[in-house]
N, C-alpha and C positions, 0 to 999 in steps of 0.2 A: 519491844513492840510486836515483833513477829510471833512471840510466844502467845500473846493475847489473841492475835488473829487466828492462830492455829487452834487454840483452846476454844474460841467462839465457833469455829467451823466444826470441831468435834462435838461440841454441845448441840449445835443445830442438827447435825446428822443423827445423833442419838435421840433427840426429841422427835425428829421425823420418823425414825425407825419405831420407837415405842408408841408414838401416836398412831401409826399404821397398825401396830399389833393390838393395841388396846381399844381402838375405835375403827374397826375395819369398814363398817358401813359408811361412816362419815368420811373416811379417807378415800373410799372408792368414789363417793359422790364428789368430793373435792377434785380428784384426779379427772373425772369426766367433765366437770365444769371448767377446769383449767385447760382442757384439751389434751391432756397427757394420756388419756385412755380412750380407746375406740368406743363409740356409742353403739349400743346394741339396737337393732331394729327388729320389728315384728316379723320381717320376712326371713330372718336367719333360721336355718334349721337347727333344732335343739338349742334355742336361744337361752333356755334356762341353764344349760351347761356351758354357755359361752361360745357355742358353735364350733367347738373343737373337732378335729378329725377323728378323735378316739371315741366319740359318742356315735353309737350306731343304733338305728331302730328306735330312736326317741328316748333311750334310757341313758342316764348319766353313768360315768365310770367311777 
């Protein structure tokens, strides 16, 4: 029985990994909707780049 549970966990992890790789836009939307990713606001500097500290002067890295 424990083998079935472990196999199901491994399959679920693989499906989540490949789902994120094959459908990045939908995955990001799902993460934001579920509250797992921070929401970007219009007030963030360099919001197109994710407002990271490596972005300087409005250009992306």
